[in-house]
C-alpha positions as CSV (number, residue, x, y, z in Angstrom):
1,M,-17.0,-47.0,10.4
2,N,-16.5,-49.7,13.0
3,I,-17.9,-53.1,12.0
4,S,-17.2,-56.3,13.7
5,D,-16.3,-59.6,12.0
6,E,-19.6,-61.1,13.3
7,E,-21.7,-58.3,11.8
8,L,-19.9,-58.5,8.5
9,D,-20.2,-62.3,8.5
10,R,-24.0,-62.0,9.2
11,D,-24.4,-59.4,6.4
12,L,-22.7,-61.7,4.0
13,R,-24.9,-64.6,5.0
14,N,-28.0,-62.4,4.7
15,L,-27.2,-62.0,1.0
16,Y,-28.3,-65.6,0.5
17,L,-31.4,-65.6,2.6
18,D,-35.0,-64.9,1.6
19,S,-35.9,-61.3,2.5
20,D,-38.5,-62.5,5.1
21,K,-35.7,-64.4,7.0
22,D,-32.9,-61.9,7.0
23,S,-33.8,-60.1,10.2
24,H,-32.3,-62.7,12.5
25,I,-29.6,-65.3,12.1
26,P,-29.1,-67.3,15.3
27,F,-25.5,-67.7,16.5
28,V,-24.6,-71.4,17.0
29,D,-21.3,-73.1,17.6
30,D,-19.2,-75.0,15.1
31,E,-20.5,-78.4,16.3
32,Y,-23.9,-77.6,14.9
33,F,-22.4,-77.1,11.4
34,H,-20.1,-80.1,11.8
35,K,-23.2,-82.3,12.1
36,I,-24.8,-80.8,9.0
37,Y,-21.9,-80.5,6.6
38,G,-19.2,-82.7,8.2
39,K,-16.2,-81.3,9.9
40,E,-13.8,-81.2,6.9
41,N,-16.4,-79.6,4.6
42,Y,-17.4,-77.0,7.2
43,E,-13.8,-76.1,7.9
44,K,-13.3,-75.5,4.1
45,M,-16.5,-73.4,4.0
46,K,-15.3,-71.4,7.1
47,A,-11.9,-70.7,5.5
48,K,-13.6,-69.5,2.3
49,R,-15.9,-67.3,4.3
50,A,-13.0,-65.8,6.2
51,E,-11.3,-65.0,2.9
52,E,-14.5,-63.3,1.7
53,V,-14.7,-61.3,4.9
54,K,-11.1,-60.2,4.5
55,K,-11.7,-59.1,0.9
56,E,-14.8,-57.2,1.9
57,K,-13.0,-55.4,4.7
58,E,-10.2,-54.5,2.3
59,R,-12.8,-53.2,-0.2
60,L,-14.4,-51.1,2.6
61,G,-10.9,-49.8,3.7
62,L,-11.2,-51.3,7.1
63,I,-7.9,-53.1,7.0
């Protein structure tokens, strides 16, 4: 199985969306999220998400 980081990240985010909204998640740059969450908070969220992606890849045997 070959899954990219972007696909896995999108799948993880889809877990928290309503089922009618999970078919499309637009890709935006970090500046968009800096405006919403603040740069420091977003960087913390991003680091946590990267750790979740790593754990999921390990669970799937991809790394």
